[in-house]
N, CA, C and O atoms as a GROMACS GRO file, in nm:
protein
  436
    1MET      N    1   1.518   0.300   0.248
    1MET     CA    2   1.360   0.277   0.288
    1MET      C    3   1.362   0.177   0.312
    1MET      O    4   1.447   0.096   0.275
    2THR      N    5   1.231   0.149   0.406
    2THR     CA    6   1.187   0.074   0.481
    2THR      C    7   1.060   0.069   0.468
    2THR      O    8   1.000   0.168   0.426
    3VAL      N    9   0.987  -0.060   0.506
    3VAL     CA   10   0.905  -0.045   0.529
    3VAL      C   11   0.802   0.044   0.646
    3VAL      O   12   0.701   0.113   0.647
    4LYS      N   13   0.917  -0.018   0.751
    4LYS     CA   14   0.900   0.113   0.912
    4LYS      C   15   0.909   0.218   0.886
    4LYS      O   16   0.844   0.300   0.951
    5ASN      N   17   0.995   0.260   0.778
    5ASN     CA   18   1.041   0.412   0.734
    5ASN      C   19   0.911   0.480   0.704
    5ASN      O   20   0.885   0.591   0.752
    6ILE      N   21   0.826   0.415   0.624
    6ILE     CA   22   0.691   0.460   0.560
    6ILE      C   23   0.613   0.474   0.672
    6ILE      O   24   0.586   0.588   0.710
    7ILE      N   25   0.567   0.365   0.742
    7ILE     CA   26   0.465   0.380   0.860
    7ILE      C   27   0.514   0.486   0.984
    7ILE      O   28   0.433   0.545   1.057
    8GLU      N   29   0.633   0.496   0.992
    8GLU     CA   30   0.651   0.575   1.080
    8GLU      C   31   0.659   0.753   1.024
    8GLU      O   32   0.679   0.840   1.109
    9LYS      N   33   0.644   0.785   0.898
    9LYS     CA   34   0.601   0.915   0.825
    9LYS      C   35   0.454   0.902   0.838
    9LYS      O   36   0.390   0.997   0.791
   10CYS      N   37   0.392   0.814   0.887
   10CYS     CA   38   0.252   0.800   0.929
   10CYS      C   39   0.186   0.817   1.025
   10CYS      O   40   0.064   0.813   1.035
   11ASN      N   41   0.287   0.845   1.125
   11ASN     CA   42   0.212   0.816   1.289
   11ASN      C   43   0.120   0.917   1.327
   11ASN      O   44   0.060   0.898   1.433
   12SER      N   45   0.096   1.028   1.257
   12SER     CA   46  -0.010   1.078   1.282
   12SER      C   47  -0.124   1.060   1.269
   12SER      O   48  -0.213   1.127   1.321
   13LEU      N   49  -0.137   0.966   1.196
   13LEU     CA   50  -0.260   0.902   1.161
   13LEU      C   51  -0.331   0.782   1.195
   13LEU      O   52  -0.255   0.685   1.201
   14ASP      N   53  -0.485   0.747   1.225
   14ASP     CA   54  -0.526   0.662   1.294
   14ASP      C   55  -0.508   0.540   1.219
   14ASP      O   56  -0.506   0.534   1.096
   15ILE      N   57  -0.493   0.437   1.305
   15ILE     CA   58  -0.457   0.318   1.264
   15ILE      C   59  -0.576   0.188   1.338
   15ILE      O   60  -0.569   0.152   1.456
   16SER      N   61  -0.664   0.142   1.252
   16SER     CA   62  -0.758   0.083   1.348
   16SER      C   63  -0.711  -0.026   1.399
   16SER      O   64  -0.723  -0.059   1.517
   17GLU      N   65  -0.633  -0.112   1.280
   17GLU     CA   66  -0.570  -0.254   1.324
   17GLU      C   67  -0.454  -0.245   1.282
   17GLU      O   68  -0.438  -0.196   1.170
   18GLN      N   69  -0.343  -0.287   1.358
   18GLN     CA   70  -0.231  -0.333   1.298
   18GLN      C   71  -0.183  -0.489   1.309
   18GLN      O   72  -0.153  -0.545   1.414
   19ARG      N   73  -0.183  -0.550   1.170
   19ARG     CA   74  -0.178  -0.693   1.158
   19ARG      C   75  -0.057  -0.714   1.189
   19ARG      O   76  -0.040  -0.757   1.303
   20SER      N   77   0.032  -0.698   1.125
   20SER     CA   78   0.182  -0.738   1.105
   20SER      C   79   0.267  -0.591   1.056
   20SER      O   80   0.226  -0.513   0.970
   21VAL      N   81   0.365  -0.580   1.118
   21VAL     CA   82   0.470  -0.469   1.104
   21VAL      C   83   0.626  -0.515   1.083
   21VAL      O   84   0.679  -0.537   1.192
   22SER      N   85   0.680  -0.527   1.016
   22SER     CA   86   0.831  -0.584   0.992
   22SER      C   87   0.908  -0.495   0.908
   22SER      O   88   0.859  -0.398   0.850
   23GLU      N   89   1.053  -0.538   0.901
   23GLU     CA   90   1.125  -0.439   0.800
   23GLU      C   91   1.075  -0.463   0.645
   23GLU      O   92   1.091  -0.382   0.555
   24ASP      N   93   1.013  -0.583   0.633
   24ASP     CA   94   0.997  -0.625   0.500
   24ASP      C   95   0.836  -0.608   0.461
   24ASP      O   96   0.796  -0.590   0.345
   25TYR      N   97   0.757  -0.617   0.567
   25TYR     CA   98   0.584  -0.620   0.529
   25TYR      C   99   0.496  -0.571   0.644
   25TYR      O  100   0.507  -0.611   0.760
   26CYS      N  101   0.416  -0.486   0.605
   26CYS     CA  102   0.307  -0.415   0.702
   26CYS      C  103   0.179  -0.443   0.632
   26CYS      O  104   0.159  -0.436   0.511
   27GLU      N  105   0.093  -0.478   0.727
   27GLU     CA  106  -0.031  -0.514   0.693
   27GLU      C  107  -0.114  -0.404   0.793
   27GLU      O  108  -0.057  -0.395   0.902
   28LEU      N  109  -0.207  -0.339   0.785
   28LEU     CA  110  -0.271  -0.250   0.892
   28LEU      C  111  -0.391  -0.208   0.804
   28LEU      O  112  -0.387  -0.216   0.681
   29VAL      N  113  -0.525  -0.151   0.890
   29VAL     CA  114  -0.587  -0.139   0.885
   29VAL      C  115  -0.622   0.018   0.917
   29VAL      O  116  -0.572   0.056   1.023
   30PHE      N  117  -0.701   0.117   0.843
   30PHE     CA  118  -0.708   0.253   0.897
   30PHE      C  119  -0.850   0.283   0.820
   30PHE      O  120  -0.914   0.210   0.745
   31PHE      N  121  -0.872   0.393   0.858
   31PHE     CA  122  -1.001   0.464   0.840
   31PHE      C  123  -1.024   0.536   0.740
   31PHE      O  124  -0.946   0.632   0.738
   32ASN      N  125  -1.133   0.533   0.609
   32ASN     CA  126  -1.139   0.594   0.514
   32ASN      C  127  -1.143   0.754   0.526
   32ASN      O  128  -1.116   0.835   0.437
   33LYS      N  129  -1.188   0.785   0.674
   33LYS     CA  130  -1.162   0.917   0.659
   33LYS      C  131  -1.069   1.007   0.652
   33LYS      O  132  -1.071   1.129   0.637
   34GLU      N  133  -0.952   0.895   0.671
   34GLU     CA  134  -0.792   0.964   0.667
   34GLU      C  135  -0.750   0.885   0.514
   34GLU      O  136  -0.635   0.897   0.472
   35LEU      N  137  -0.845   0.810   0.445
   35LEU     CA  138  -0.787   0.802   0.307
   35LEU      C  139  -0.714   0.877   0.222
   35LEU      O  140  -0.614   0.822   0.175
   36GLU      N  141  -0.743   1.026   0.177
   36GLU     CA  142  -0.668   1.127   0.123
   36GLU      C  143  -0.495   1.143   0.170
   36GLU      O  144  -0.397   1.150   0.095
   37GLU      N  145  -0.502   1.148   0.333
   37GLU     CA  146  -0.385   1.152   0.352
   37GLU      C  147  -0.260   1.054   0.338
   37GLU      O  148  -0.142   1.081   0.317
   38TRP      N  149  -0.337   0.908   0.360
   38TRP     CA  150  -0.288   0.776   0.323
   38TRP      C  151  -0.213   0.805   0.159
   38TRP      O  152  -0.095   0.784   0.131
   39ASN      N  153  -0.309   0.851   0.076
   39ASN     CA  154  -0.285   0.832  -0.062
   39ASN      C  155  -0.161   0.974  -0.037
   39ASN      O  156  -0.043   0.945  -0.057
   40ASN      N  157  -0.184   1.079  -0.006
   40ASN     CA  158  -0.090   1.189  -0.036
   40ASN      C  159   0.091   1.144   0.060
   40ASN      O  160   0.203   1.188   0.034
   41ILE      N  161   0.065   1.087   0.123
   41ILE     CA  162   0.211   1.002   0.207
   41ILE      C  163   0.253   0.941   0.098
   41ILE      O  164   0.357   0.979   0.045
   42LEU      N  165   0.182   0.841   0.047
   42LEU     CA  166   0.227   0.718  -0.013
   42LEU      C  167   0.277   0.761  -0.190
   42LEU      O  168   0.342   0.691  -0.268
   43THR      N  169   0.222   0.890  -0.211
   43THR     CA  170   0.253   0.921  -0.342
   43THR      C  171   0.391   1.010  -0.354
   43THR      O  172   0.474   1.025  -0.444
   44GLU      N  173   0.373   1.068  -0.205
   44GLU     CA  174   0.525   1.163  -0.174
   44GLU      C  175   0.649   1.070  -0.190
   44GLU      O  176   0.746   1.091  -0.262
   45ILE      N  177   0.629   0.970  -0.113
   45ILE     CA  178   0.710   0.850  -0.094
   45ILE      C  179   0.730   0.754  -0.208
   45ILE      O  180   0.839   0.699  -0.223
   46LEU      N  181   0.631   0.732  -0.287
   46LEU     CA  182   0.649   0.625  -0.400
   46LEU      C  183   0.626   0.669  -0.523
   46LEU      O  184   0.648   0.600  -0.622
   47GLY      N  185   0.573   0.806  -0.528
   47GLY     CA  186   0.526   0.846  -0.653
   47GLY      C  187   0.378   0.848  -0.665
   47GLY      O  188   0.298   0.835  -0.573
   48PRO      N  189   0.350   0.867  -0.802
   48PRO     CA  190   0.157   0.834  -0.842
   48PRO      C  191   0.125   0.681  -0.842
   48PRO      O  192   0.202   0.593  -0.880
   49ALA      N  193   0.018   0.666  -0.803
   49ALA     CA  194   0.003   0.521  -0.858
   49ALA      C  195   0.020   0.472  -0.981
   49ALA      O  196  -0.007   0.522  -1.090
   50LYS      N  197   0.079   0.345  -0.945
   50LYS     CA  198   0.105   0.260  -1.059
   50LYS      C  199  -0.057   0.229  -1.119
   50LYS      O  200  -0.101   0.276  -1.224
   51LYS      N  201  -0.102   0.175  -1.062
   51LYS     CA  202  -0.299   0.130  -1.079
   51LYS      C  203  -0.389   0.196  -0.970
   51LYS      O  204  -0.402   0.169  -0.850
   52PRO      N  205  -0.446   0.290  -1.046
   52PRO     CA  206  -0.541   0.396  -0.923
   52PRO      C  207  -0.664   0.278  -0.938
   52PRO      O  208  -0.675   0.192  -1.024
   53PRO      N  209  -0.757   0.308  -0.815
   53PRO     CA  210  -0.833   0.254  -0.860
   53PRO      C  211  -0.977   0.302  -0.966
   53PRO      O  212  -1.022   0.415  -0.985
   54GLY      N  213  -1.022   0.171  -1.020
   54GLY     CA  214  -1.092   0.204  -1.141
   54GLY      C  215  -1.004   0.142  -1.294
   54GLY      O  216  -1.045   0.125  -1.409
   55MET      N  217  -0.904   0.127  -1.246
   55MET     CA  218  -0.792   0.077  -1.342
   55MET      C  219  -0.804  -0.074  -1.328
   55MET      O  220  -0.813  -0.120  -1.214
   56ASP      N  221  -0.806  -0.161  -1.439
   56ASP     CA  222  -0.783  -0.315  -1.461
   56ASP      C  223  -0.637  -0.334  -1.425
   56ASP      O  224  -0.554  -0.251  -1.463
   57PRO      N  225  -0.609  -0.425  -1.364
   57PRO     CA  226  -0.466  -0.464  -1.326
   57PRO      C  227  -0.366  -0.510  -1.460
   57PRO      O  228  -0.425  -0.561  -1.555
   58THR      N  229  -0.259  -0.499  -1.466
   58THR     CA  230  -0.201  -0.544  -1.587
   58THR      C  231  -0.125  -0.675  -1.542
   58THR      O  232  -0.121  -0.706  -1.423
   59GLN      N  233  -0.064  -0.752  -1.643
   59GLN     CA  234  -0.022  -0.892  -1.572
   59GLN      C  235   0.072  -0.859  -1.483
   59GLN      O  236   0.063  -0.904  -1.369
   60GLU      N  237   0.175  -0.775  -1.519
   60GLU     CA  238   0.262  -0.684  -1.440
   60GLU      C  239   0.231  -0.681  -1.278
   60GLU      O  240   0.286  -0.742  -1.186
   61ASP      N  241   0.138  -0.600  -1.277
   61ASP     CA  242   0.069  -0.576  -1.135
   61ASP      C  243   0.008  -0.712  -1.091
   61ASP      O  244   0.000  -0.718  -0.968
   62ASP      N  245  -0.029  -0.803  -1.144
   62ASP     CA  246  -0.106  -0.934  -1.103
   62ASP      C  247   0.058  -1.035  -1.052
   62ASP      O  248   0.054  -1.121  -0.964
   63ALA      N  249   0.168  -1.004  -1.115
   63ALA     CA  250   0.251  -1.092  -1.070
   63ALA      C  251   0.325  -1.013  -0.993
   63ALA      O  252   0.403  -1.076  -0.922
   64LEU      N  253   0.328  -0.877  -0.981
   64LEU     CA  254   0.414  -0.841  -0.842
   64LEU      C  255   0.328  -0.829  -0.687
   64LEU      O  256   0.378  -0.817  -0.575
   65THR      N  257   0.174  -0.837  -0.727
   65THR     CA  258   0.120  -0.872  -0.581
   65THR      C  259   0.070  -1.010  -0.554
   65THR      O  260   0.033  -1.039  -0.440
   66GLU      N  261   0.067  -1.086  -0.637
   66GLU     CA  262   0.020  -1.221  -0.611
   66GLU      C  263   0.048  -1.282  -0.513
   66GLU      O  264  -0.035  -1.363  -0.472
   67GLU      N  265   0.165  -1.265  -0.446
   67GLU     CA  266   0.218  -1.328  -0.340
   67GLU      C  267   0.139  -1.270  -0.208
   67GLU      O  268   0.137  -1.344  -0.109
   68TYR      N  269   0.066  -1.126  -0.200
   68TYR     CA  270   0.021  -1.076  -0.111
   68TYR      C  271  -0.152  -1.043  -0.103
   68TYR      O  272  -0.217  -0.973  -0.027
   69GLY      N  273  -0.188  -1.129  -0.220
   69GLY     CA  274  -0.335  -1.124  -0.255
   69GLY      C  275  -0.376  -1.076  -0.370
   69GLY      O  276  -0.499  -1.073  -0.377
   70GLY      N  277  -0.317  -1.035  -0.470
   70GLY     CA  278  -0.334  -1.002  -0.588
   70GLY      C  279  -0.390  -0.845  -0.566
   70GLY      O  280  -0.400  -0.781  -0.462
   71ILE      N  281  -0.422  -0.806  -0.707
   71ILE     CA  282  -0.488  -0.631  -0.664
   71ILE      C  283  -0.594  -0.665  -0.752
   71ILE      O  284  -0.596  -0.773  -0.812
   72PHE      N  285  -0.687  -0.574  -0.763
   72PHE     CA  286  -0.815  -0.604  -0.827
   72PHE      C  287  -0.858  -0.462  -0.878
   72PHE      O  288  -0.778  -0.381  -0.832
   73THR      N  289  -0.969  -0.392  -0.965
   73THR     CA  290  -0.964  -0.290  -1.034
   73THR      C  291  -1.004  -0.176  -0.917
   73THR      O  292  -0.946  -0.068  -0.919
   74ASN      N  293  -1.109  -0.207  -0.810
   74ASN     CA  294  -1.118  -0.161  -0.721
   74ASN      C  295  -1.032  -0.082  -0.614
   74ASN      O  296  -1.061   0.021  -0.553
   75GLN      N  297  -0.920  -0.158  -0.609
   75GLN     CA  298  -0.768  -0.153  -0.570
   75GLN      C  299  -0.662  -0.064  -0.632
   75GLN      O  300  -0.636  -0.050  -0.752
   76THR      N  301  -0.600  -0.002  -0.514
   76THR     CA  302  -0.471   0.112  -0.555
   76THR      C  303  -0.348   0.033  -0.554
   76THR      O  304  -0.343  -0.062  -0.476
   77LEU      N  305  -0.247   0.061  -0.632
   77LEU     CA  306  -0.108  -0.030  -0.629
   77LEU      C  307  -0.011   0.112  -0.641
   77LEU      O  308  -0.028   0.193  -0.732
   78PHE      N  309   0.070   0.124  -0.560
   78PHE     CA  310   0.163   0.214  -0.591
   78PHE      C  311   0.310   0.104  -0.600
   78PHE      O  312   0.314  -0.013  -0.562
   79LYS      N  313   0.430   0.187  -0.666
   79LYS     CA  314   0.531   0.095  -0.679
   79LYS      C  315   0.643   0.190  -0.707
   79LYS      O  316   0.628   0.286  -0.783
   80LYS      N  317   0.771   0.157  -0.636
   80LYS     CA  318   0.865   0.240  -0.643
   80LYS      C  319   0.998   0.166  -0.625
   80LYS      O  320   1.026   0.098  -0.526
   81ASP      N  321   1.099   0.192  -0.758
   81ASP     CA  322   1.201   0.079  -0.769
   81ASP      C  323   1.339   0.189  -0.694
   81ASP      O  324   1.373   0.303  -0.726
   82PHE      N  325   1.397   0.087  -0.574
   82PHE     CA  326   1.508   0.157  -0.545
   82PHE      C  327   1.669   0.104  -0.603
   82PHE      O  328   1.690   0.040  -0.706
   83ASP      N  329   1.743   0.139  -0.532
   83ASP     CA  330   1.866   0.068  -0.592
   83ASP      C  331   1.879  -0.075  -0.518
   83ASP      O  332   1.919  -0.170  -0.587
   84ASP      N  333   1.849  -0.095  -0.384
   84ASP     CA  334   1.836  -0.263  -0.394
   84ASP      C  335   1.716  -0.324  -0.360
   84ASP      O  336   1.708  -0.438  -0.315
   85CYS      N  337   1.617  -0.244  -0.381
   85CYS     CA  338   1.467  -0.301  -0.366
   85CYS      C  339   1.354  -0.248  -0.431
   85CYS      O  340   1.357  -0.128  -0.458
   86THR      N  341   1.300  -0.284  -0.447
   86THR     CA  342   1.130  -0.226  -0.500
   86THR      C  343   1.023  -0.247  -0.374
   86THR      O  344   1.007  -0.355  -0.317
   87ILE      N  345   0.951  -0.125  -0.339
   87ILE     CA  346   0.856  -0.124  -0.255
   87ILE      C  347   0.717  -0.103  -0.327
   87ILE      O  348   0.709  -0.019  -0.417
   88ILE      N  349   0.608  -0.178  -0.288
   88ILE     CA  350   0.453  -0.157  -0.317
   88ILE      C  351   0.380  -0.106  -0.174
   88ILE      O  352   0.400  -0.106  -0.053
   89ALA      N  353   0.281  -0.064  -0.278
   89ALA     CA  354   0.192  -0.045  -0.174
   89ALA      C  355   0.050  -0.073  -0.177
   89ALA      O  356   0.006   0.022  -0.240
   90MET      N  357  -0.048  -0.149  -0.145
   90MET     CA  358  -0.162  -0.180  -0.166
   90MET      C  359  -0.246  -0.123  -0.096
   90MET      O  360  -0.243  -0.130   0.027
   91ILE      N  361  -0.354  -0.044  -0.172
   91ILE     CA  362  -0.507  -0.018  -0.064
   91ILE      C  363  -0.601  -0.098  -0.119
   91ILE      O  364  -0.640  -0.120  -0.234
   92TRP      N  365  -0.635  -0.146   0.014
   92TRP     CA  366  -0.773  -0.252  -0.026
   92TRP      C  367  -0.878  -0.155   0.040
   92TRP      O  368  -0.853  -0.127   0.156
   93PRO      N  369  -1.002  -0.094  -0.020
   93PRO     CA  370  -1.134  -0.038   0.033
   93PRO      C  371  -1.231  -0.178   0.082
   93PRO      O  372  -1.271  -0.254  -0.006
   94TRP      N  373  -1.251  -0.194   0.170
   94TRP     CA  374  -1.346  -0.249   0.244
   94TRP      C  375  -1.497  -0.246   0.185
   94TRP      O  376  -1.507  -0.155   0.102
   95GLN      N  377  -1.604  -0.309   0.201
   95GLN     CA  378  -1.731  -0.296   0.134
   95GLN      C  379  -1.795  -0.230   0.227
   95GLN      O  380  -1.891  -0.160   0.195
   96ASP      N  381  -1.752  -0.241   0.370
   96ASP     CA  382  -1.871  -0.126   0.448
   96ASP      C  383  -1.807   0.018   0.443
   96ASP      O  384  -1.875   0.099   0.505
   97GLY      N  385  -1.728   0.055   0.402
   97GLY     CA  386  -1.756   0.203   0.348
   97GLY      C  387  -1.647   0.281   0.456
   97GLY      O  388  -1.600   0.393   0.435
   98THR      N  389  -1.617   0.193   0.579
   98THR     CA  390  -1.551   0.289   0.686
   98THR      C  391  -1.395   0.238   0.664
   98THR      O  392  -1.327   0.340   0.648
   99HIS      N  393  -1.324   0.138   0.659
   99HIS     CA  394  -1.229   0.088   0.648
   99HIS      C  395  -1.149   0.073   0.494
   99HIS      O  396  -1.208   0.071   0.386
  100THR      N  397  -0.994   0.064   0.515
  100THR     CA  398  -0.916   0.032   0.401
  100THR      C  399  -0.793  -0.090   0.474
  100THR      O  400  -0.755  -0.111   0.589
  101THR      N  401  -0.766  -0.137   0.371
  101THR     CA  402  -0.649  -0.233   0.433
  101THR      C  403  -0.545  -0.166   0.376
  101THR      O  404  -0.573  -0.089   0.284
  102LEU      N  405  -0.421  -0.180   0.413
  102LEU     CA  406  -0.299  -0.137   0.357
  102LEU      C  407  -0.170  -0.232   0.362
  102LEU      O  408  -0.114  -0.266   0.466
  103LYS      N  409  -0.140  -0.264   0.249
  103LYS     CA  410  -0.035  -0.388   0.268
  103LYS      C  411   0.098  -0.275   0.196
  103LYS      O  412   0.101  -0.207   0.094
  104LEU      N  413   0.182  -0.295   0.291
  104LEU     CA  414   0.325  -0.278   0.208
  104LEU      C  415   0.445  -0.358   0.188
  104LEU      O  416   0.488  -0.401   0.295
  105ALA      N  417   0.500  -0.386   0.107
  105ALA     CA  418   0.613  -0.482   0.096
  105ALA      C  419   0.735  -0.456   0.016
  105ALA      O  420   0.727  -0.407  -0.097
  106TYR      N  421   0.848  -0.488   0.072
  106TYR     CA  422   1.010  -0.452   0.043
  106TYR      C  423   0.989  -0.559  -0.012
  106TYR      O  424   0.931  -0.655   0.037
  107LEU      N  425   1.062  -0.547  -0.182
  107LEU     CA  426   1.088  -0.654  -0.223
  107LEU      C  427   1.253  -0.627  -0.252
  107LEU      O  428   1.301  -0.515  -0.272
  108LYS      N  429   1.322  -0.739  -0.249
  108LYS     CA  430   1.443  -0.720  -0.259
  108LYS      C  431   1.485  -0.746  -0.398
  108LYS      O  432   1.406  -0.829  -0.442
  109LYS      N  433   1.571  -0.715  -0.489
  109LYS     CA  434   1.630  -0.742  -0.594
  109LYS      C  435   1.720  -0.860  -0.597
  109LYS      O  436   1.780  -0.889  -0.701
   0.00000   0.00000   0.00000
């Protein structure tokens, strides 16, 4: 499983801005009207959110996401361990109520 594989599964969804896409990292912005669909796809691939919105991040969550800007109470963190890697997905809602940033990272073990 790679970051690009996950993004390919989301190809039917609208992307407002594609900031970075590689095998190991992706950062994009999508519209909140499709937030539920993004959550459903990420849950299908990575399992339920490790840290749902409204829950304070643990020290482990902070350490895992620090390199990518951290994770805050209003944000969502998905995490799944594979044989050779861990994949994390961070959902960061914007204050405008219209957009959300998605960051996906492939962490080699």
